[in-house]
C-alpha angles and dihedrals in degrees: 000000000000089000092053093049091047093050092043091050092051089048094054090051092051096049095085091052093052096047095046089051090060096058094208124125089206093057091047091055092046092056089044090055092044088053089049091054092047090048092054091045090050092047095049099044096038098046088043093054091046092055094045090048091051094051091048091051092044093053090047086053097050091045094048092095096209094305105145099213091052092050093047086050091052094047089050089051090050089049095048088049091054094047085054090051090056090048092050090049092048091048089051093053094044090054088048088049090050089050089050092052092045097046119074093230096099089235120219126192098276092050089050088059095046117030120326093178092062089113090062092058090256113140097044125232122092090348091063137233144256101197139355091273088069096059124085121243119340096341122126129218108247124173089339096308130097110241 
């Protein structure tokens, strides 16, 4: 697992170099979109696992019945779940940082929290859209604009 995380982290750091070497705005936007999908998957799976682990540890804690070894095991489980939460949040922000570096928007902390791919037209609105997934809510992408 540690090797996977190391390789994944190095890969994220190298993505901007690969994209800027291409010189194509379309390739930049494609990488930004892929990173957005990865970010959504990491958030969904990571936060889901954290919630499940906290629930399991909480049930273990409630059913420990005063047994010191079982309560310490449950506390350790809650602690590990919270450490996992910190890792998931850090991964989310690292992927957002990679998106900001890849996109040509310049970024900024607030933009990392919202949508770093806005310069690619991702996110809809006045910036335009490519498909219906780019548009907020129930809007559709018609002729490059969310309507």
